[in-house]
N, C-alpha and C positions, 0 to 999 in steps of 0.2 A: 133651346137653351134649357126650358123647364124640365124636359125629360133628361137631357144631359147631365144636369146636376144629380139627378137621382139614379142615372143609369137606367131609365125606366122606359117602357113603352107607354108613349102619350096617349094612346087610345084607352089604355086601362089605368092610368094614373089618376089618383084621387086629388083633386084641387084643394078640397077641404084639408086634407091631412098634409099637403106639401106646401101649397101657396094660399092660404085662407085669405091673406091680404088682398089678393086678385079679386077673389069672390066679393070681398068687401067694397072695393073699388067699383066693381062692376054694378052692385046693387045701389051704390050711393050715386054714382053718376050716369049709369044707363048703359055704359060700355066700358071695357077695360081701357081702350085708348083714350076715351075722354078722361078716365081716372088717372091715367099716367100723365096727361097733360095737366091735369088739375095739380098733381103731386109736384111737378116740375115747377109750376108757379109759386108753389108754396116753399120750394127750397131753391132760392135763386142761385145762379152760378156765382163763384167766388169773384171778387173784385180783381182786376189785372195786377200781377205782382205778388199776389198772395200764394204761398206755397202750397201746391197740390198735394194733398194726403190720399194714400190709398185705403180703399175700403177693405182691403184684404191684409190680414195678420196672421202669424205663425209664430212657432217658438224657434229661437235661432238654432238650438241644437236638435229640433225635431221634436214631434209630439210626444216621444217616449220620454222626454225630459220632465213632462207633467208627472208621469208614473214615477220616475226616480225621485222627483221632489216629495210626492205624496207618501212613499212608503216609509221614510224615516219618522215621518210625523204620526203614523198610525199607533194607536195605543191598543192595548190587549193582545191577543194572539193572533199570529199571521201566518198562514201557509200558503207558500208560493208554489206554482206548478203542481198543484194538487187538484185532482178530479173528484168531483162528487157523483158518485155512481147510483145512489138511491136515497129518496126522502119519503118517509111515510109517517103517519100519525102516531104519536107516542101517547103516554099516560098524562092525565091532568092537563090536557090541551097543548101539550108540548109536541115538538117533532124531532125525529130520530133521523140523523143524516149519516151515511156510510160513505167513508173516503175510499179511494183506490188502493190504499195501503191496508185497508181492513179496519182503520181506526173509526170509532162511532163516536158522534156527539150528540147532545141533547140540546135543542135550541127552543127559547120562547118565540122567537120571530125569525123569519128568513127573508132576505131580499135576493132576487135571483136575476142577475144582469148578463145572462148568456144569451146567444142567437136564439130566435123562436123555436127552431127545430130541435135544439138541445133542451131548452126550457120544457118543451112538450113531453119529452121522456122523463124529466125530473119531476114533474107535477102529475104524472099519469095516475098514480095510486091516489092522490090527493084530490085531483079535480079533473076526472076523464073529459068532461065536456069542454073544459078550458084547453085541455092537452089537444083535443081534435080541432079547435079553432086555431090555436097556435101553429098547427101543422098547415094551415090554409094560407099563411103568410109566406109568399114566396120569396126565393133568394136567387140572385144572379152572381156570376162569378165576374171579376174583373180584374185589369192588370195595367201595369204601366211600364214604359220604358223611357229611361232618363238618358240623355245624350248631351254630351259637352263640345263645345266648338270654340275655336278662336273667333272673337268678334269680328276679324278682318276676313274670316271666311264665309261670312253672311252677306250675301249680295245686295240685300235691301234693309233699311232701318227696320228695327222692331219697336214700333212706337206703342203698340198696344200689349195687353197682357196674354194674348194668345187667341185662339180661334176655336170655334164650335163648329163641326160639320153637320150640315142638314141631312137627316136620315134619307132623303130622296137621292143623296150621292152615292148611297151604297159603298161607302169606303170601308176599309178594313180597320179603321179607327174612329174614334168618337170626338176627340178634341185635342188640342195641344196648348200647352201652358208654357210661356216663357218663364221659368221660375226664377231667374235672375232679375227679371224686371218686376214681377209680381211680388216678390218678397226680398227682404233685404239679407245681406250676407250669404247668398247662395252661390255666387260665383266671384272670383278676382276680378279687379278690373282688366278690361280688354278681353273677357271671356264670357261666354254665354251658356248657360244651362237650360234646356228645354225638356219638357216631358210630355209624351203622347199617351193617351188614354185609350185602352180597347177593352173588348169584351161587353159585359152588360146585355142589356136587351136589344142593343142596336148592332153590334158586331160580335155575337157570340163565338162565330167561327174562328176568330183570331186567337181564342183561348186554346184552340187545339193544334195551333203551329208550334213546332219547336223553336228553340231560341234562334238558331241560324235562320229559318225561315221567316220569323217574325222581324228580326233585325233588317233583313233584306227588304221586306215589304214596307217597313216603316221608312226606310232610307229612302226607297224610290218615290214614296209619297212627299217626303220632304224636298226632294229633288223637283218634283213636279209643282209643288204648291209654293215652296219658298225659294227655289232656285239654288239649294245648297248642295254644291258638288262635293265638297271636301269630306274626307271620312272624320267621323266624331274623334275627339281625343280619347274618350272612352264611353261605354254605355254600360247600363244596369237594367235588368229586367226583373219586374216583381209581378207575382200573380197571387190573387186571394180568391180561393174557391168558396163558392157559396157564402160570400161575405156581405154582400149588399141587400137589406131587405127592400121588398116592393111595397109602395103603399098603394094598393090597387083600390079601385072604386069600393066603397062600403069599408075601409080600413079603419076608422075610427068608430064605427059601430062593432067591429070585430074587437078591437082593443077594449072597449066597454064591457062586451060579453065576457071577454077573458077575465077582466078584473072582477067582474060580478061573481063569477064563478069560483074564484079562489078562496080558499078557507081563510079564516080570521087569522091575521098577523102573517100572511104569506103575500109578498109583492113582488112585482116584476117591474123592471125599469130598463132603459137603454134604446139602442137604435131601432129595434122592431117596432116601437110603439108611437112615440110622438116627436120624432125628428131624429135624423141620423148625424147631424154635425156635432162636434164637440161641446159647444155651447148648449146646444138641446140636450144633450146626454147629461151634463153637468146639471143644468136646470132640473130635469127629471129626477135625478138623484136626490137633489136637495128637497124636492117636493115629496118623494117617497120617503126620507127619513123623518121628514115633519108628520107624516101620516102615521109611521110607526111609533114616534114619541107620543103623539096624542092617543094613539090606542092603547099604550102602556100606562099613561097618565088616568086615562078613563078607566082602564081594570084596576089600577090601585085605588081610585077613589070609591069604586064600587064595592071593594072588598070590605 
């Protein structure tokens, strides 16, 4: 389960970077099992008749709705679909930024929120040691296939949110989520939407299958595991290449070394560092802005 969330190799995964709470429970109670049991006692089950709420939440229109809502509220100048191809030190402690259309910008401070391997190229001239460590952050490619069915075509009740496949099974996929159960507004009444996850450290071979092979493979697995014989009403396949950062053992130490080597007023944030989920990335960005503002205030006071 832990490795499945991060599409990771459990033997390489840093517990302190991914699930520090588990380490704290083990330290406090002597074992993870005892810690989990203690946590359950501190959070009793809801009373009978109480409406059960899901711990899972998402945006009704998809996560892109967050970007669509943020863009109109941004102030200043905004360049969308624009690539930064070079950053180097300028005069008076400023930074020169070159865009892919040849435009040059001069900045007092820079926040970089790109994948680690992209950030490495961007800071190569500014901080070569940080760039080298950034390239040590591994990435894996992942994909999903969503399938829609009539509820009547599902031979067994779907009482849970899905399933995670043990790595010992050597399956061509990692997990299945029943999206229409897990999240509201994912399918009309009488229909089921499910999503299978593949790739990552556990089934990288599935990333090399073409769409037809992948579809046939997943359909065969659904037939075996869930007994679904009917063809889906539709399916959609999505692939994300080199998209998932891996928090290998020693990850937090690498992040600290990266931040220590970056020059003044250059910051990194996002999924390669201290959390891959949307709440983690939002929290990191808020902390980064606070650091930047504190730095600006300190420089103004010292002048």
